[in-house]
N, C-alpha and C positions, 0 to 999 in steps of 0.2 A: 504494500500500500504506500509506504513512504517513497519508494522509487517513482511511483506513478505521480504522486503529489508534486515531487520536485523535478519531474521529468528527467530522471536518471535511469540508466540501465540497472537491472537488479544485480546485486553482488552475489547472488546465488550461484553456487558452483565454483567460485574462485577461492583464493586463499583467505580472503576476508570472511567468506561464508564459513569456512572451517573454524576460524577464530570465534565467530558468533556461536556456532554449535558447541564449542568447548565451554564458553561462558554460560550458555543456556543450560547445558547439562548439569554444571555445578550449581547454578541457581535453582534449578528444579529439584535437585536432591536436597538442598538446604530448605527450601520453602515447603516441600512435601516430604517431610521426614518419614522414614520407614520406622516401624516399631523397634527394630534393632538399634537405630540411631538414638533412641530415647532411653536406653537402659545401659547398664554397665556391660561391657563385652570384652572379649579377649582378642588377641591378634589373629585368631583363626576366623573371626567374623569380619565380613566386608561391611564397613560402616562409612558414612559420609566423612567422618573425621579422618579416618585413614586415607581415604581418597584425596581429601584436601591436602593432607601432609605429603602425599606422593606427588601432588601437582605443584610442588614448590618451584619447579623450573618453568612453569607456565606463567608468563607475565600478564595475568588477566586484566590488570588495569591498563596496560599498554594496548591489549586487544580491544578493550572497550573504547579507548581514545581513538584508535584507528577506525572503528566502526562508526562512531559518532562523526568523525572527520569526513567520512565518505559522503555524508549528507551536508556538505559545506553550505549550500543555500539556506539551510535551516539554522545554522549556527554562526554564520559569518559575522553577525553583529553581536555575538555573545562574548564578553570578555573572558569568561571562565575557561573557555576552550584553549585559548592561547597561554594560559597560566600553568598548563600541565607540561612537565611534572612540577608539582608544587615544591618550591624551594623556600623554606622558612627564614633563611638568612637574609 
């Protein structure tokens, strides 16, 4: 829908789309916790917490920034986009 609104080609099928799917999968597991994620468990159990720990090499915030940047017409007048990555110094 956003590509149509901003008259852009869809990112579907490209590397940006793969980044989106990675973020969405993590988001869905956090939002829709399984019963195993809500109780104490051992290393033999596949939980969202273990999944997130194993994803430490995935720069999810960089992925999100790239995805938002794809829709430049929607964000070009937004100051926050250019402030990434945030540097508090």
